C-alpha positions in Angstrom: 0.0 0.0 0.0 2.9 2.4 0.8 4.3 2.0 -2.8 0.8 2.8 -4.2 0.5 5.9 -2.0 3.9 7.2 -3.3 2.8 6.6 -6.9 -0.5 8.3 -6.2 1.3 11.4 -4.8 3.3 11.7 -8.1 0.2 11.8 -10.2 -1.5 14.3 -7.9 -0.1 17.4 -9.8 -1.2 16.0 -13.2 -4.7 15.4 -11.8 -5.0 18.9 -10.5 -3.8 20.4 -13.8 -6.5 18.3 -15.6 -9.1 19.5 -13.0 -8.2 23.1 -13.7 -8.5 22.6 -17.4 -11.8 20.7 -17.0 -13.4 23.5 -15.0 -11.9 26.1 -17.3 -13.7 24.3 -20.2 -16.9 24.4 -18.2 -16.6 28.1 -17.6 -15.6 28.7 -21.3 -18.6 26.6 -22.5 -21.0 28.7 -20.4 -19.5 31.9 -21.7 -19.7 30.7 -25.3 -23.4 29.7 -24.8 -24.3 33.1 -23.4 -22.6 34.9 -26.2 -24.2 32.8 -28.9 -21.2 30.8 -30.2 -21.6 28.2 -32.9 -23.1 24.9 -31.7 -20.1 23.0 -33.2 -17.7 25.0 -31.0 -19.8 24.4 -27.9 -19.9 20.7 -28.7 -16.2 20.5 -29.0 -15.7 22.3 -25.7 -18.1 19.9 -24.0 -16.3 16.9 -25.5 -13.0 18.2 -24.3 -14.4 18.7 -20.8 -15.7 15.1 -20.8 -12.3 13.7 -21.9 -10.6 15.7 -19.2 -13.1 14.4 -16.6 -12.5 10.8 -17.7 -8.7 11.4 -17.6 -8.9 12.7 -14.1 -10.8 9.6 -13.0 -8.0 7.4 -14.5 -5.4 9.4 -12.5 -7.5 9.0 -9.3 -7.6 5.2 -9.5 -6.5 3.9 -6.1 -6.6 7.2 -4.3 -8.9 5.5 -1.8 -5.7 3.9 -0.4 -4.1 7.3 0.1 -7.2 8.6 1.8 -7.3 5.6 4.2 -3.7 6.0 5.1 -4.3 9.7 5.9 -7.3 8.7 8.0 -5.1 6.2 9.9 -2.6 9.0 10.7 -5.3 11.4 11.7 -6.6 9.0 14.4 -3.5 9.6 16.5 -4.0 13.4 16.7 -4.2 14.7 20.2 -6.9 17.3 19.6 -10.3 15.5 19.8 -12.1 17.9 17.4 -9.3 17.9 14.8 -9.1 14.1 15.1 -12.8 13.7 14.4 -13.1 16.2 11.6 -9.9 15.1 9.7 -10.6 11.4 10.1 -14.2 11.6 9.0 -13.2 13.8 6.1 -10.6 11.3 4.9 -13.0 8.4 5.2 -15.6 10.2 3.1 -12.9 11.0 0.6 -12.0 7.3 0.4 -15.6 6.4 -0.3 -15.8 9.2 -2.8 -12.8 7.9 -4.7 -14.2 4.3 -4.6 -17.4 5.5 -6.2 -15.4 7.5 -8.7 -13.5 4.3 -9.7 -16.8 2.5 -10.3 -17.9 5.5 -12.5 -14.6 5.3 -14.4 -15.3 1.7 -15.2 -18.7 2.5 -16.4 -17.7 5.5 -18.6 -14.7 3.6 -20.1 -16.9 0.7 -21.1 -15.3 -1.9 -18.8 -18.6 -2.2 -16.8 -21.3 -1.0 -19.2 -24.1 -2.1 -16.9 -23.1 0.4 -14.1 -25.8 2.8 -13.2 -23.7 5.9 -13.7 -26.3 8.4 -12.4 -26.7 6.5 -9.2 -23.0 6.1 -8.6 -22.4 9.8 -9.5 -25.0 10.9 -6.8 -23.3 8.6 -4.3 -19.8 10.0 -5.0 -21.0 13.6 -4.7 -22.7 12.9 -1.4 -19.5 11.6 0.0 -17.6 14.6 -1.5 -20.1 16.9 0.2 -19.7 15.3 3.6 -15.9 15.5 3.2 -16.1 19.2 2.5 -18.4 19.9 5.4 -15.9 18.2 7.7 -13.1 20.3 6.2 -15.0 23.5 6.7 -15.8 22.5 10.3 -12.1 21.9 10.9 -11.4 25.3 9.4 -14.0 27.0 11.6 -12.5 25.3 14.7 -9.0 26.4 13.9 -10.2 29.9 13.3 -12.0 30.0 16.6 -8.8 28.8 18.4 -6.6 31.3 16.7 -9.1 34.2 17.4 -9.1 33.3 21.1 -5.3 33.2 21.2 -5.1 36.5 19.4 -7.7 38.1 21.6 -5.8 36.9 24.8 -2.5 38.2 23.4 -4.1 41.6 22.7 -5.6 41.8 26.2 -2.2 40.9 27.8 -0.5 43.6 25.7 -3.1 46.2 26.7 -2.8 45.4 30.4 1.0 45.6 30.2 0.8 49.0 28.5 -1.9 50.2 30.8 -4.4 50.8 28.0 -8.0 49.9 27.7 -9.8 47.7 25.3 -9.5 49.2 21.8 -12.5 51.1 20.6 -13.8 51.4 24.2 -15.5 48.0 24.3 -15.7 48.0 28.0 -17.9 51.1 27.9 -21.4 51.1 26.5 -21.7 54.9 26.1 -23.4 57.3 28.5 -26.2 54.9 29.4 -23.9 51.9 30.1 -23.8 48.6 28.3 -27.1 47.4 29.6 -29.2 50.4 28.5 -31.1 50.5 25.2 -29.3 53.7 24.2 -25.9 52.0 24.3 -26.8 48.4 23.4 -27.0 48.6 19.6 -23.9 50.8 19.1 -21.9 48.5 21.4 -23.1 45.4 19.6 -22.1 46.9 16.3 -18.7 47.8 17.7 -18.2 44.3 19.0 -19.2 42.8 15.7 -16.8 45.2 13.9 -13.9 44.2 16.2 -14.6 40.5 15.7 -14.5 41.0 12.0 -11.2 42.8 12.2 -9.9 40.1 14.5 -11.0 37.4 12.0 -9.3 39.4 9.1 -6.1 39.7 11.2 -6.1 36.0 12.0 -6.6 34.9 8.3 -4.0 37.4 7.1 -1.5 36.0 9.6 -2.2 32.4 8.6 -2.2 32.1 4.7 -2.5 28.2 4.8 -5.8 28.5 6.7 -7.1 31.3 4.5 -6.3 29.3 1.3 -8.0 26.2 2.8 -11.1 28.1 3.7 -11.4 29.6 0.2 -10.7 26.3 -1.5 -13.2 24.3 0.5 -15.8 27.1 0.1 -15.4 27.1 -3.6 -15.5 23.3 -3.9 -18.7 23.3 -1.8 -20.7 24.7 -4.8 -19.9 21.7 -7.0 -21.6 18.9 -5.0 -24.4 21.3 -4.0 -25.2 21.9 -7.7 -24.7 18.3 -8.8 -27.0 16.9 -6.0 -29.7 19.5 -6.8 -29.5 21.1 -3.3 -28.5 24.5 -4.7 -28.6 25.0 -8.4 -25.8 27.5 -9.2 -25.4 26.9 -12.9 -22.4 25.7 -15.0 -20.8 29.2 -14.9 -20.6 29.4 -11.1 -19.5 25.7 -10.9 -16.8 26.3 -13.5 -15.5 29.4 -11.8 -15.4 27.9 -8.3 -13.8 24.7 -9.6 -11.2 26.7 -11.5 -10.3 28.9 -8.4 -10.1 25.9 -6.1 -7.9 24.0 -8.6 -5.5 26.9 -8.9 -5.3 27.1 -5.1 -4.6 23.4 -4.9 -1.8 23.7 -7.5 -0.4 26.6 -5.5 -0.2 24.4 -2.4 1.8 21.8 -4.4 4.2 24.4 -5.7 4.5 26.0 -2.3 4.1 23.2 0.3 4.3 25.7 3.2 0.8 27.0 2.1 -0.7 23.6 2.8 -2.7 23.4 6.1 -1.3 20.9 8.6 -2.0 18.4 10.0 
């Protein structure tokens, strides 16, 4: 299994390049359709998109083993929330890749009796569950970092003898509990939380990239499962953005969120 995992890692870059090209074709096809391009050109773009999709499925053969190995490593994480989110995400990815392998066999003609629609729906369900776990992990990490940043700011302010920035401890003339000062103070607290979130994400590029990538990917299974119809243009754009970010994490490994 270790040998196959090493081989799978070598084909990962090629798969992500094919993914970027596939969603670029989806976005281009949508643009051509909106601008009234010739049906022959639209058909060629759709065919190219289909060939790239089938090629990606070939490159992903056996990726279930890689996902299972990642799940086995995640089981030993000390943080309970991270252990749960990452392990469940990898297990769903393993099931997604398994369904994808069955789909490849059906599309390539090796198993012509495969119900491709049923297996496609199964694969996108597992993909959606995996993304939900990834975003839950991102939200948990953001909360931890925001708490750490907030504590560090409080210690710095106490050391310098200053108050809470923006006067958060005061609620105006009427005090924090009065109706006159309640809404402005709530708005101020919300503004400070947003600024703190922006500071945390700016200071942790791997986390920021992971959030954006997972959020973009989320539109794909939502559209394919009919839970939220976004259209081929949005799906193509989100898929292209997430693919470029994935390629960026391969080129710059320090941008990859760990563990």
